[in-house]
C-alpha positions as CSV (number, residue, x, y, z in Angstrom):
1,X,106.5,88.4,107.3
2,X,109.0,89.3,104.8
3,X,111.8,91.2,105.6
4,X,114.1,93.6,103.3
5,X,117.3,95.2,104.3
6,X,117.2,99.2,103.6
7,X,119.9,101.4,103.2
8,X,120.0,104.6,105.4
9,X,120.4,108.0,104.0
10,X,123.8,108.3,105.5
11,X,125.4,105.1,104.2
12,X,123.6,105.3,100.5
13,X,126.0,107.9,99.3
14,X,125.1,110.9,97.3
15,X,122.5,109.3,94.9
16,X,120.2,108.0,97.6
17,X,120.5,111.6,99.4
18,X,119.2,112.9,96.3
19,X,116.2,110.7,96.2
20,X,115.6,111.4,99.9
21,X,115.6,115.2,99.2
22,X,113.3,114.5,96.1
23,X,110.7,112.8,98.4
24,X,110.8,115.5,100.6
25,X,110.0,117.8,97.9
26,X,107.2,115.8,96.3
27,X,106.1,114.6,99.9
28,X,106.4,117.7,101.9
29,X,107.2,115.7,105.1
30,X,110.6,115.4,106.8
31,X,110.6,111.5,107.2
32,X,110.7,109.1,104.1
33,X,107.7,106.5,104.7
34,X,109.0,102.9,105.1
35,X,107.2,101.7,102.2
36,X,109.6,104.2,100.2
37,X,112.6,103.1,102.1
38,X,112.0,99.5,100.6
39,X,113.4,100.7,97.4
40,X,116.5,102.1,98.9
41,X,118.9,99.4,97.7
42,X,118.4,100.8,94.4
43,X,118.1,104.6,94.2
44,X,116.9,104.5,90.7
45,X,113.8,102.3,91.4
46,X,112.8,104.5,94.5
47,X,113.1,107.7,92.4
48,X,110.7,106.1,89.8
49,X,108.4,104.8,92.6
50,X,108.2,108.3,93.9
51,X,107.6,109.8,90.8
52,X,104.8,107.2,90.0
53,X,103.1,108.2,93.3
54,X,103.6,111.8,92.5
55,X,101.7,111.5,89.1
56,X,99.0,109.2,90.8
57,X,98.5,111.5,93.8
58,X,99.1,115.2,92.5
59,X,98.2,115.5,88.8
60,X,95.3,115.4,87.1
61,X,91.7,116.9,87.5
62,X,90.3,114.9,90.4
63,X,90.7,116.2,93.9
64,X,93.3,114.6,96.0
65,X,90.7,113.6,98.7
66,X,89.0,111.4,95.9
67,X,92.4,109.8,95.0
68,X,93.4,109.2,98.4
69,X,89.9,107.5,99.0
70,X,90.3,105.5,95.9
71,X,94.0,104.5,97.0
72,X,92.6,103.4,100.5
73,X,89.9,101.6,99.2
74,X,91.9,99.4,96.9
75,X,94.6,98.9,99.6
76,X,91.7,97.7,101.9
77,X,90.3,95.2,99.3
78,X,93.8,93.9,98.6
79,X,94.3,93.5,102.4
80,X,97.5,96.0,102.3
81,X,98.5,97.7,105.7
82,X,99.8,100.7,103.7
């Protein structure tokens, strides 16, 4: 299994703290998911990843439940645990 070092919010400085706040605004949860933390070494990439997730899951006319179902189906087909 691959291992990628992540940077904590505390050691990441203001830019990473900003991205964590953005994730909390978008996701509505107190914690940042591990799949998102993988991008913590490059906060700008992390922000783009979160924005892409935001657009895929929250924008558009399809109900969120439909989009979640499609995402789960694609992950299952690809044998992705996330």
